[in-house]
N, C-alpha and C positions, 0 to 999 in steps of 0.2 A: 642702504635702507634707512629711512628716517626713523629715529626712535620716537615712540609715542610720548606725548607729554601727558602729564597727570590729568590735566583738564579735559583731554579727549576721551578719557576712559570712564566706565561706570564707577560709582563710588567705592564699592567693595574691591574691585580690581585695582583701582588707583591706590587704595590703602595698602593692598598686598604688594603692589609694585614699589611703593615707597619703602615698605618694610624689607623687601628683598634687597633693594639697593643699599639700605642701611646695613643689613646683615652681610652683604658682600664686602662693604667697607670694613666691618668688624673682623671679618675673616682675613682681610688683607689680600684678596685676589679675586679673580673671576669665578663665576659659579653662583650658586644660590645657597640659601640657608639649608643646613643639614641638621636633622634631629635624630637622635638615637632611640627615642622612646618607642617607635614602631606602632603607635596607635593614632590613627588619623581620622579626621572628619573630611568628607568629600562634599564640596559645593558644586553640584553638577550644573547649576545654572550659570555660575561665573567661572566654572572650570578651575577651581582652586582646591588645594589640599592643605589642611591645617592640622597641626599636632593637637591631640586631645589634651595632652598634659601641659606643655609649655606654651601652647597657642601660637607658635611660630608658623608662618607659611612655608611650605616645603615644596621644592621643585618636583614635578611629577616624575621626571627621569630618575631622580634620587630614590623615590619611593619604589619605582619599578625595579631599579637595580638592587635595592635592599630585599625586595620580595624574591627576585631571582636567586640571590645568594641564599636566602632562607630555603628556597626550594632545592637548590643544589645541596645544601647541608642536610635536608631531610632525606634526599635520595641517597646520599653517602651514608647517613645513619641507618637507613633501611637496609642497604647492602651489607653494612657491617653487622647488623643484627642477624640477617640471614646467614652470614658466614659464621658467626658465633654459635647460632643454633645448630648448624651442620657439625661444627667442631664438637659441641656438647654431645650431639647424638653419636658421633664417632667414638668419643671417649666413653660414653655409657655402654656402647656395644663392646668396646675393648675390655672394660671392667667385667662385663657379663661373661665374655669369653674366657678371661683369665680365671674367674671364679669357677667356671665349669671345668677348665683344665685342672685346677687345683683339686676339685672334688674327684675327678677321674683318676688322678695320680695317687689318691689316697691320703693326701695331706690336709683334707678339710673335714 
């Protein structure tokens, strides 16, 4: 497949393509620019994603991957929260039962 030349593309996309190629060289390998800021502008007309903070153009797949990791982390955190709530409830019930046993045995 022939790689598109910069002159064949709309101006905004051409600028983004140039920047992506430059960033690939900076990273020293294949792939696109990656940004850890996690706050993006979406250009739906030119189908580009740009970081709001550093203004680098970011590959859409990298953004989707980051979002999926965030979702996985949120699901894990929610499961852990539910588990801790159950443990807290069980411990509170155990404390209540021990206090009742102590009162019944006459030590309270």
